[in-house]
N, C-alpha and C positions, 0 to 999 in steps of 0.2 A: 331476485334471482342472483345466485352467487356467480362471480366471474369464473370463466373457464381457465384452464392452465395456459392456453394460448393467449387469452386476454391479459392475464397477469404478466406473461412473458413480454407482450407488446408494450405494456405500461413500463415494465422494467427497462426495455430498450429506450423508451423516451426519457426516462430519468437518467439513464447512462449518457445519452447524448447531451442532456442538460448538465452533466457532471455532478448530479446529485447521487453520488455513489452509494450512500447509506440506504436511500430509498430504493435504488435499483437492486441492491442486495436483498432487501426484504421481499421485494416483488419476485425476484428470481427464486428465492427459497420457497415462497408460497406456490409458485408454478410447479416446482419440483415435488413439493408435498402432494400436489394433485396428480402429477404424472411424472414419474421418474424413469420413463422409458425413452425419452427424447435426448439424444446426445447434445444437440445444440443448446439446450437449457443449461447443461453442465459447463459447456464451453463458455457461455456468456457469464455464468456465475464465476468461473475461474478468472475471467477478464476483470470483473469488478473486484474480486478478492485481491488480485494482483495490484490493482490501482490503490486499494486500501492497505497494501503492505502485508496481507495475510498469505505468505508464500506457501506455508504448509497446507492450508485449506485449499488454496488454488491448485496445487499439485494433485491433491486428492480428487478434485473435480475433473481435472484432465484425465486422470485414471478412470474415473467413472464414465466419462464420455467415450474413451477409447474401448472400454469394455463393451459398450453398446454399439460402437461403430469404429472398427480398426482403421478404416479408410477416411476418417475425418481429419482432413489436413489442418483445419483450424485448431483442433485439439493438440495435434503434434506440434504445431507452430507455437502455441501458447506454452506447452510443456517445455519446449526448447528455451523460450525466453525466461521462464521461471528457473530452470536449471542453470542458466547463465547467471542469473541474479544470486543463485545459491552457490555459485562457483564450482558447480559440478560440470566442468567443461566437456569431459568425454561423453557423458550421456546427453548433454545439451547438443553437441555436434551430431550425435546419432539421431536425436529427435528432430532436429532441424533438417537433416538430410532426408529423413522420412517425409517431412512436410514438403520439401522441394520435389521429391519424387512424385508426390500426389498433385502438386500445383507448382509448376516451374516458373510461374509469373509472380511469385511472392516478392513484394518490394523489400529490398535490402537483405535478402536471404544469403546471398553470396558473401556480403560483408560480415554478417553474423558468423558464418562458417569460418571465415578467415580469422575473426577474432578468437573463436574457440581454439583453432589450430595454433594461433600465436600464444595463447595462454598455456597451451600444453607444450610449448617449446618447439613446435614444428617437427619436421623430420619424422623419425620413427614413432614418436608420441602422437603426432597428428595422424599418421597412418593408422595407428592402433585405435584412435578415436573414431576414425572413419569406419572402422570395422566393428566398433562396439555395438552391443545390442541396446536398443532404446529402452528407457525405463519401463514403458508400458508393455514391452515384450519380454522383460526379464522376469522369470519365475524360478524360484528356488523350490525344488520339489520337497514336499513334506516327507518325513521319515516313512519308509516303506512299512505298511501295516501287515498284519498277519495274513496268511493266504485266505482266511475266511472273511476278511474285511469287506465292507460294503463297496460296490463299484463306484458310487458317488464319492466316497472318501478318497479313493484312488485318484480321482480326477481333480480334486481340490488342490489349487496351487496358491502360493503367496509370493508377493514381491515386496520391495522396500525402497525407500529413498530417505534422504537426510537433509536437514538444514544445519546451520551453525549450532543450534541449541537442541534439536530433537532428531530422533530416528522414528520413522513411521513405517509400520508393517501393515500391509493390506492382505487379508485373506479373502480370496474370491469365492464366496459362497453366498447364495441369495436366500432371501425370505426367511431368515431365522428370527426367532423372538429373543429379546434380551435375556429372558430367564433360561434360555437354552445354551447360553454361553458363559463360561467362567475363564477368567484370566488372572494369573498370579505373576507378580513382579518380584525379582530379587536383584541384588546389585549387579550380577553378571548373567542372569538367566531370565528367560520369558517362557511361561508355560500356559498354553491355551487349550481348552477343551470345548467342543461344540457337539450338541446332540442333533443329528440330522433328522430330516422328515421320515426317513426310512427306519429310524430307530437305532441306526448305527452311530458310533461316536468317532469324531475326528479329533486328533491330538497333535499339537505342534509344540515341540520343545526346542528352544534355541539357546545355545551357549554364546553369549554376545561378545563381540570384538572388544568392547571396552565397557566400563561401568556406567550405570544409569542411576537416577534418583527414583526409587520405587514410589515414594509418597507423591511425587509430581508426575507420575505416569498414569495413563488412563486408556480406556478403550470404549468404542461405540459400536453398536450393532445397527447397521443400516440395511435398507432393503436389498442392496446389491452386493454388500461385502461387510466384513468386520474390519474396523480400523483400530490399530493399536498405536498409540503415540507415547513414546518414551523420552523422558528428559535426560540429556547427556549430563554426566558429572562435570566434564570439561568439554570445551568446544573444539575437540579434535575432529579432523576429517577422517571418518572411518573408511578404509579401503575395501572392507567387506562387512557383511552383517554379522558373521560369526568368525571366531578366531581366538588368538591368544592375546591380542592387544599389542603384539610386537611386529614391527615392520622393518624391512631392510633399508628404507629411506626415511629421513626425518619427517615426522608429522608435525605440522605447525600447530603451536598452541596459541590460540587467540586470547581467550580469557575464560575464567570459570563461569558457570551459569549464575552463581551468586554475584560475581563481579558485574556481570551484564545487568542483572536486576538492580543492583545497587547504583550503577551508573545511570540507569533509566529513571530511578527515583530522585536523582540529584537534580534540584531545580536551582537555576541561578537566581540570586537575589534580584528582585525587581528594581528597576531604576526609579528613583524618586522624582517622578515627573512634576509633582506639586512643588517640590523644592526648586527644580529647574525653572518652572514657570515663575515662581516667586522671585528668584534671582534675576531673571530677565526683566520682571516688572520693576525691581528695585534699581535697575541700572538707569542713571540719569541721562536723558538725551542731550546731545551737544549741538551747537551751531544752529543751522536752519531747522534741524529736527526739533530742537528745543523751542524755537519760535513758533513752529507749527503746533507743537504740543500746547503751548500757552494759549494760542488762538482757539484751539479745540476745547480747552478747559473753560475759557471765557464763554464760548458759544454754548457749551453744555450746561453751564450754570446760569445763563442769562434768561431774562424774561422774554415773553413773546415779542414785545416792542423792540427790545434790544436786538433780538435776532433779526427782525425785519430791517432794522437800521443797518446792521452789519451786511446783510445780503444786498440791500439796495445800494448802499454806498460802494461796495466792492464791485458790483456789476456795472453800475453807471460810470464809475471812474476808471473802468478797464483795469481793475486791480491795483490802482495807485492810491486809493483811500479806503480805510476801514474805520467806520465810525459806529459808536454805540448810542448816539444821541438821536433818538427818533423824532423828538420835537423839532429838531433842525433839519434833519435829513428828509423827513416826511413832507416838508413844505415845498421843496424844489429839487431839481435834478442835481446830482452831485457832480462837481466840476472835476475834470481830469487834472491831476497834479503829479506829474512825473518827478522823480528825485532830482535834486540839484545837479546841474551840469548835464542833464539828459533832456531830450526833446521827444515828445510823443508824435508819431506820424501815423496817418491812416493809409493802409496799403490797399 
């Protein structure tokens, strides 16, 4: 009998507790494949994706969870943490504020909100962040269709978020087949067409804020949405999804996408541990260490009788005699012989 979605989810939770995040991810994915209508499944998968450093995938899972349940405080909380890691502090502040409004007992939530405000510079910027619309509630309406357009197409919305290297657009339409969707990328534009169940067509054309790498951009058709993932040419923080690429304030340039990949592929030369071990082995011991090394070598190379003689003489003489002559030592108890000018005492 195949395990149910809830069984797979429970096993995923056990792996998560054991910090076996790769196994947990596989189990959560299997649970969602069987039942993609449970918000908690997406929240937990977002948590493990976050642990594994998959920020983009984790953000998409929080979006899926909130599409299923807008009052899921855990999804809002996880989304806020992810946006903080992505340095999108305005939206992080908004998401964390939403989480707090749903669960005011969240540990450390006030400190996180203060961190976001501090990163935004406080004052008016922090106030603007507090009034910002959370990521999962931000929808940019599609271009208005002709009056005869299908009502379902009129209701379709899309939103977006970004990381340092990618921009992700989510089109909120359910149960489409991959063959019903076409997506084309150019350096500054995105065009998407979808054939709806009613026979009508949905079209989304975006003039992007900055350039992307079309060959490294892709899209996926999921049961709850269409996800479009575009690779940035440079790791600029986009203030908006569309625009001219010109802003009134400087936009920080971190590094190009190729520079990030090149740096990730750079591997430090491994240390020559064999050489280090050999050098340590070649070092000659000094003083008492040299004497102990000599005794160890003698013992290691000795016959069984010689070893017995060494052990018996050393023990019986209280460490004052070490003999290798079993023919003599084996006949009688070894006498205690302290060094000259010293006296042995029994305490």
